[in-house]
N, C-alpha and C positions, 0 to 999 in steps of 0.2 A: 541540446540542453533540455528542451521541453520533453523529449522522450524519457530522459533520465529522471526528470522531475515527476513524471506521470507514474513512474514505477517505484520510486524510492518512498517507502512508506513508514508510518509509525503505527504500531498497533496499541491503542490505549486501553481499551476496554470491551469486553464481549459479554453478552448475556450468559447466565449460568449453563444454559442447555447447550450452548456452543462453546464453552470455555476450552477445556482440555489443553492441547498444546498451544492454543491461541490466547490463553488467559494472561494478562499482563500488558505492559507498554513495550512496543518494539520500535526501534528507529532504523533509518537507513545508513547511518554512520555512527560509529562508536562515540565520537565527539558529541553528537546530538544529545546523548544521554546527559552529559554535564550542562549543555546549553539548556535543555529542557528543565533540569532540576534548578538551575540558577535563575532562568528568566521566564519559566512557565510557557503559556501559549505565544507570548511575545517573541519567543525564540523562533517561531515559524517565519516571522516577517524580518528577522535580523540575520538569519542564516540560511543556507541552501539545502533544505531537507523538508520532507512531508511528515504529517501526522495522519494516522488512520485509527478510526474507532468504528466498530460496526454500528454504533449509534449515530455518529455524526458524519461517517464516510471519511473521505481523504481531504485534508486541507493543507494548503501551503500559501505562499504569499500572493500569487496570482493564479491559483488553481483550486478547484473544488470538485469532489466526486461524491454524489450521494449514493449510498447503497440502498437499493430498492428491495431486494431480496437476498437472503443468505441462506444457503442449504449446506448441510454436513455432507461429506463424501468420504471415500477412502477409510471406512471403519473408524471415523472420527479424527484421522490424521490430515484431513483436508477440507476446504470449504470452497464452494462455488458461489460467487457474488455477481448479481446483475446490478449493474451501476449506470448512473447518468452523470456525465463529466462535462465540466465546462472550464475552458480558458476564456479570458475576456473575449466575448464575441464568437466563440467557436464551441458550440455544444455538440455532444455526441454520446451514444450509448457504448456500453462495454461489458464485457464478460470477464471476470478475473478468477483465477484460482489461487488459493493460499494453501500451501502445504508445509508441514513440518520438515525442517532441514536437520536440525538437531535440538537438544534441550534448550539451547539459548537463541536459536534463530528460525525464521521461516522464510519460504520463497514465494514471491509473487509473479504471476504470469498474466499478462494482459493480452486479450485477443486482439483488441485494437491496436496495440503496440506491435504485436506480431505482423498484423497486415500491413501496418505502415512500414515497418522494416522490410518486408518482402518487396514493397512497392520501390525500395531503393536497392534491391538485390541482396539484402541481408537475409541469410537463411538460419533457421534454428531459433532458439530462445536466447538472445543476446541483450546485454545492457539492463538486465533486471537484477538489481543487487539483492543480497540477503537482507533480512530484517533482524536487527539485533535486540534481545530482551534488555530492557532498562534495569 
């Protein structure tokens, strides 16, 4: 479950220079759109999903990921993010790519998660959900 939480993201806001396909609020599950609208940030602690903003990083009930550096890639259709992540008592660095999937969703890929999956014999980019526009 921790791996899914680490990769289920919500994109809330991006600076104007990096906006493009990443402008807006994205959530890991469609139901989170309603939860976030009804409950605001408290929804993060009541339901099983994450929030992501380039300003605040990724936040969930027991997880936080600070974004240290964000670079545009792929002619503006992708971002590369250097981050510092922390579960309670478990800090680690990570490199994430965010790329446009379609007009209403993006895909997140975590290098840390891919390495962790490989340690368990999982190959490829698995368990990384699409992120849906609110």
